[in-house]
C-alpha positions, 0 to 999 in steps of 0.5 A, a space after each residue: 465487572 465487565 468494564 474491569 475485564 474490558 480495561 484489564 485486556 486493554 480494550 481489545 476484548 469484545 462481548 464473546 471474549 468477555 463472556 468466556 472470561 466471566 464464565 471461567 470465573 463461574 458466572 454463567 451469562 449469555 454473550 448477547 447480554 454482555 453485548 447489551 451491557 457493553 453498549 449501555 455503558 459505551 464500552 466498544 472494543 478496539 478493532 484488530 490490525 489488518 493482516 498483510 501477507 508478505 510476499 517474498 520477491 522470487 524474481 532475480 533482477 539484473 543490477 543496473 547502474 544508478 545513472 542519476 545519483 540522486 540529482 533530480 534535475 534536467 535541462 530539457 523536456 523528456 530527458 529524465 522521467 521518474 516513476 513509482 507505484 502507489 497503493 490506493 485502498 478502496 472498498 473493493 480492495 487495493 488499487 495500484 497506480 504506476 506513474 511516470 513524471 518528467 523531471 523538467 516540467 514536473 508533469 505526469 507523462 504516463 500512468 496506469 492502474 490495475 488491481 494487481 502489481 505486475 510488471 505489465 502495470 509499469 510497462 503500460 505506464 511507460 508505453 503510454 508516456 512514450 506514446 504521448 511524448 515521443 522522447 529522443 533516444 538516450 532518455 532515462 526512465 528512473 524508478 526505485 529499483 523495485 520490480 519496475 524498470 530501473 534506471 537505464 538508457 533507452 
């Protein structure tokens, strides 16, 4: 009976929910007994999907021209840098990594990590890259036009 209810609800119901369904059918049973019977039969409920809260972007950014036009090649070092942010799940929450890569050498020129996505995360990575590489005037840092810097000349 427990396995029937379990499979009827696509393996999503755990012992407490199954106990409630059984009680609705007129059979009084403890949730601990249902849990024990489920484990004896190797019946394990699927976990739920993690809830992600969507946060709308409330900041208005100036639209910048796309100077690269999807041509990601350079003739010399420190001419074009591309940057992005990636999300790293850890035991204690999310870590955010901002990276700038030199297109010519395909080398990471600057990076920064933080527990929150802020404009300071990207600025830290960019400032680190500028401090390391000392690019000439007119280099292009290019990102995906998110909250980060967009393609513009410095």
